[in-house]
NUMI-236860 format. One record per residue (C-alpha): residue in three letters; x, y, z; residue number from 1; chain. Coordinates in steps of 0.5 Angstrom, whole numbers, plus 2048, in hexadecimal, padded with zeros to 3 digits. Each point is the difference from the previous one (the first is absolute). Example, Ala and Ser with C-alpha at 12.3 -4.5 7.8 and 13.67 -1.06 7.14 Angstrom:
BEGIN
code_x_y_z_pos_unit
ALA_819_7F7_810_1_A $
SER_802_807_7FE_2_A $
END
This chain:
BEGIN
code_x_y_z_pos_unit
UNK_80E_7FE_81D_1_A $
UNK_7FC_805_7FD_2_A $
UNK_7FB_804_805_3_A $
UNK_7FB_805_7FF_4_A $
UNK_7FC_803_806_5_A $
UNK_7FB_806_801_6_A $
UNK_800_802_7F8_7_A $
UNK_7FC_805_7FF_8_A $
UNK_7FE_804_7F9_9_A $
UNK_7FA_804_7FE_10_A $
UNK_7FE_804_7FA_11_A $
UNK_7FC_806_802_12_A $
UNK_7FA_7FD_804_13_A $
UNK_801_7F9_7FD_14_A $
UNK_804_7FB_805_15_A $
UNK_804_7FB_7FC_16_A $
UNK_805_7FD_806_17_A $
UNK_7FE_801_807_18_A $
UNK_805_7FD_805_19_A $
UNK_801_7FA_7FB_20_A $
UNK_806_7FB_802_21_A $
UNK_803_7FA_7FD_22_A $
UNK_806_7FB_801_23_A $
UNK_804_7FC_7FA_24_A $
UNK_805_7FC_803_25_A $
UNK_807_7FF_7FD_26_A $
UNK_7FF_7FC_7F9_27_A $
UNK_7F9_800_801_28_A $
UNK_7FA_800_7FB_29_A $
UNK_7FA_805_802_30_A $
UNK_7FB_801_7FB_31_A $
UNK_7FB_806_801_32_A $
UNK_7F9_7FF_7FD_33_A $
UNK_7FA_804_801_34_A $
UNK_7FA_804_7FC_35_A $
UNK_802_805_7FA_36_A $
UNK_802_807_803_37_A $
UNK_801_7FD_807_38_A $
UNK_807_804_801_39_A $
UNK_805_7FA_7FE_40_A $
UNK_803_804_7FB_41_A $
UNK_800_806_804_42_A $
UNK_804_7FC_805_43_A $
UNK_805_7FF_7FB_44_A $
UNK_800_807_7FE_45_A $
UNK_802_802_808_46_A $
UNK_805_7FA_801_47_A $
UNK_804_802_7FA_48_A $
UNK_800_808_801_49_A $
UNK_7FC_802_7FA_50_A $
UNK_7FA_802_805_51_A $
UNK_802_803_807_52_A $
UNK_7FD_7FD_806_53_A $
UNK_7FC_804_805_54_A $
UNK_802_7FB_806_55_A $
UNK_803_7F9_801_56_A $
UNK_806_7FC_801_57_A $
UNK_804_7FC_7FB_58_A $
UNK_806_7FC_801_59_A $
UNK_804_7FB_7FC_60_A $
UNK_805_7FB_804_61_A $
UNK_7FF_804_806_62_A $
UNK_802_807_7FD_63_A $
UNK_7FB_805_800_64_A $
UNK_7FE_804_7FA_65_A $
UNK_7FC_805_7FD_66_A $
UNK_7FF_7FC_7FA_67_A $
UNK_803_7FA_7FC_68_A $
UNK_803_804_7FA_69_A $
UNK_807_7FD_7FF_70_A $
UNK_7FE_7FA_805_71_A $
UNK_7FB_7FC_7FB_72_A $
UNK_7FF_7FE_7F9_73_A $
UNK_7FA_802_7FD_74_A $
UNK_7FC_7FC_7FA_75_A $
UNK_7FA_803_7FE_76_A $
UNK_7FA_7FE_7FC_77_A $
UNK_803_803_7F9_78_A $
UNK_807_7FE_7FE_79_A $
UNK_802_807_7FF_80_A $
UNK_806_7FE_7FC_81_A $
UNK_803_806_7FC_82_A $
UNK_7FE_7FF_7F8_83_A $
UNK_806_803_7FD_84_A $
UNK_805_7FB_804_85_A $
UNK_801_7F8_7FF_86_A $
UNK_7FD_7FB_805_87_A $
UNK_808_800_803_88_A $
UNK_800_807_800_89_A $
UNK_7FA_801_804_90_A $
UNK_802_7FA_805_91_A $
UNK_807_804_801_92_A $
UNK_7FC_807_802_93_A $
UNK_801_7FE_808_94_A $
UNK_808_7FF_7FF_95_A $
UNK_800_807_7FC_96_A $
UNK_7FC_804_805_97_A $
UNK_805_7FD_805_98_A $
UNK_806_801_7FC_99_A $
UNK_802_7F9_801_100_A $
UNK_805_7FC_7FC_101_A $
UNK_7FD_7FF_7F9_102_A $
UNK_804_7FA_7FE_103_A $
UNK_7FE_7FC_807_104_A $
UNK_7F9_803_7FF_105_A $
UNK_7FF_7FD_7F9_106_A $
UNK_803_7F9_802_107_A $
UNK_7FB_800_806_108_A $
UNK_7FA_803_7FC_109_A $
UNK_802_7FA_7FA_110_A $
UNK_7FF_7FB_806_111_A $
UNK_7F9_803_802_112_A $
UNK_7FE_800_7F9_113_A $
UNK_802_7F9_7FF_114_A $
UNK_7FD_7FE_806_115_A $
UNK_7F9_803_7FE_116_A $
UNK_800_7FD_7F9_117_A $
UNK_802_807_7FC_118_A $
UNK_807_7FD_7FE_119_A $
UNK_801_802_7F8_120_A $
UNK_7FB_806_801_121_A $
UNK_805_805_803_122_A $
UNK_800_804_7FA_123_A $
UNK_7F9_801_7FF_124_A $
UNK_7FC_806_801_125_A $
UNK_7F9_7FF_805_126_A $
UNK_7FC_801_7FA_127_A $
UNK_803_7FA_7FD_128_A $
UNK_7FE_7FB_805_129_A $
UNK_7FA_7FE_804_130_A $
UNK_7FD_803_806_131_A $
UNK_802_7FA_804_132_A $
UNK_807_801_7FD_133_A $
UNK_800_807_802_134_A $
UNK_7FE_7FE_807_135_A $
UNK_805_7FB_801_136_A $
UNK_805_806_7FE_137_A $
UNK_7FD_804_805_138_A $
UNK_801_7FB_805_139_A $
UNK_807_7FF_7FE_140_A $
UNK_801_808_801_141_A $
UNK_7FD_7FF_807_142_A $
UNK_805_7FB_802_143_A $
UNK_806_804_7FE_144_A $
UNK_7FE_805_805_145_A $
UNK_803_7FB_805_146_A $
UNK_7FB_802_806_147_A $
UNK_7FD_7FA_804_148_A $
UNK_7FA_803_801_149_A $
UNK_7FB_800_7FA_150_A $
UNK_7F9_804_7FF_151_A $
UNK_7FC_7FD_7FA_152_A $
UNK_7FA_804_7FE_153_A $
UNK_7FB_7FB_7FC_154_A $
UNK_807_7FE_7FC_155_A $
UNK_7FC_7FB_7FB_156_A $
UNK_7F9_804_800_157_A $
UNK_801_803_7F9_158_A $
UNK_801_7F9_7FD_159_A $
UNK_7FC_7FA_7FD_160_A $
UNK_7FE_7FB_804_161_A $
UNK_805_7FA_7FD_162_A $
UNK_806_805_800_163_A $
UNK_7FE_802_807_164_A $
UNK_800_7F9_803_165_A $
UNK_807_7FF_7FD_166_A $
UNK_803_806_803_167_A $
UNK_7FD_7FE_807_168_A $
UNK_806_7FB_801_169_A $
UNK_805_806_7FF_170_A $
UNK_7FD_804_805_171_A $
UNK_800_7FA_805_172_A $
UNK_808_7FF_7FD_173_A $
UNK_801_807_804_174_A $
UNK_7FF_7FD_806_175_A $
UNK_802_7F9_7FF_176_A $
UNK_807_801_7FC_177_A $
UNK_801_807_801_178_A $
UNK_7FE_801_808_179_A $
UNK_7FC_806_7FF_180_A $
UNK_7FB_803_805_181_A $
UNK_7FA_801_7FC_182_A $
UNK_7FA_804_801_183_A $
UNK_7FB_800_7FB_184_A $
UNK_7F9_803_7FE_185_A $
UNK_7FC_7FC_7FB_186_A $
UNK_7F8_7FF_7FF_187_A $
UNK_801_7F9_7FE_188_A $
UNK_7FE_7FB_805_189_A $
UNK_803_7FA_7FD_190_A $
UNK_807_804_7FF_191_A $
UNK_800_802_807_192_A $
UNK_7FF_7F8_802_193_A $
UNK_805_7FE_7FC_194_A $
UNK_805_804_802_195_A $
UNK_7FF_803_807_196_A $
UNK_803_7FE_807_197_A $
UNK_7FA_805_803_198_A $
UNK_7FA_803_7FC_199_A $
UNK_7FE_806_803_200_A $
UNK_7F8_802_7FF_201_A $
UNK_7FF_807_800_202_A $
UNK_7FA_804_801_203_A $
UNK_7FD_806_7FC_204_A $
UNK_803_807_802_205_A $
UNK_803_802_805_206_A $
UNK_804_7F9_7FF_207_A $
UNK_800_7FB_805_208_A $
UNK_802_7F9_800_209_A $
UNK_7FA_7FC_801_210_A $
UNK_803_7F9_800_211_A $
UNK_807_7FD_800_212_A $
UNK_801_7F9_7FD_213_A $
UNK_806_7FC_801_214_A $
UNK_801_7FB_7FA_215_A $
UNK_804_7FA_802_216_A $
UNK_7FF_7FC_7FA_217_A $
UNK_807_7FF_7FD_218_A $
UNK_802_803_7FA_219_A $
UNK_7FF_800_7FA_220_A $
UNK_7F9_7FF_801_221_A $
UNK_7FA_7FD_7FC_222_A $
UNK_7FA_805_800_223_A $
UNK_7FB_7F9_800_224_A $
UNK_803_7FE_807_225_A $
UNK_7FA_800_804_226_A $
UNK_803_804_806_227_A $
UNK_802_806_7FB_228_A $
UNK_7F9_7FF_7FD_229_A $
UNK_7FD_801_807_230_A $
UNK_804_806_801_231_A $
UNK_7FE_803_7FA_232_A $
UNK_7F9_7FF_801_233_A $
UNK_801_803_807_234_A $
UNK_804_806_7FD_235_A $
UNK_7FA_802_7FB_236_A $
UNK_7FB_7FF_805_237_A $
UNK_804_806_804_238_A $
UNK_801_804_7FA_239_A $
UNK_7F9_800_7FE_240_A $
UNK_7FE_802_807_241_A $
UNK_804_806_800_242_A $
UNK_7FD_802_7F9_243_A $
UNK_7F9_7FF_803_244_A $
UNK_802_805_806_245_A $
UNK_803_805_7FB_246_A $
UNK_7FA_800_7FC_247_A $
UNK_7FB_802_807_248_A $
END
């Protein structure tokens, strides 16, 4: 289980995280959703060690850590593929960095490419394929890290609506097929409802959890499910309330 407690981060006089905490169960899919600028990306920056926390505790599977670098795979909004590498070479970067056997790693990457609909495009450069295919490659690269814990920072937000919808099943596959534990940021309420086991609605800074919603509807889900529609309305109402409080 991922356990975060008393996490604190200030930038000058702005308190972004103040005694923040959450838990994500093993093989769970937890989604964070909140107003723009509330501190979601700062949380991930702190968790990955890109930004040093002021205080607080982070533990993964009972082990206390200063941050999750080396323990979690991290997939961001931009695919961050290297333009001079082929898709397969980009997918193999984690193995190269780790000094792993490249023959075995290539077989593994090819299997991921096949599973993610990239078979036949291994030699293409990023500029030669669509945004959706680049993000599929980024997902394959994420899987190549072999970490059980995955942090997703709006991984589909740069894509058009149709492509985004088609790739949501692949994010769900991280949990159902590859048995990953997932903490994801999104601004898309419907995306959260389709994927999450638990949705955490966040406040404006200093960020806190203002509502915690457990979703019991079996996956895969349909957004027109009456229970999900009611939950969507509840989340939107809470977000609207937070925005109103922010502007006062």
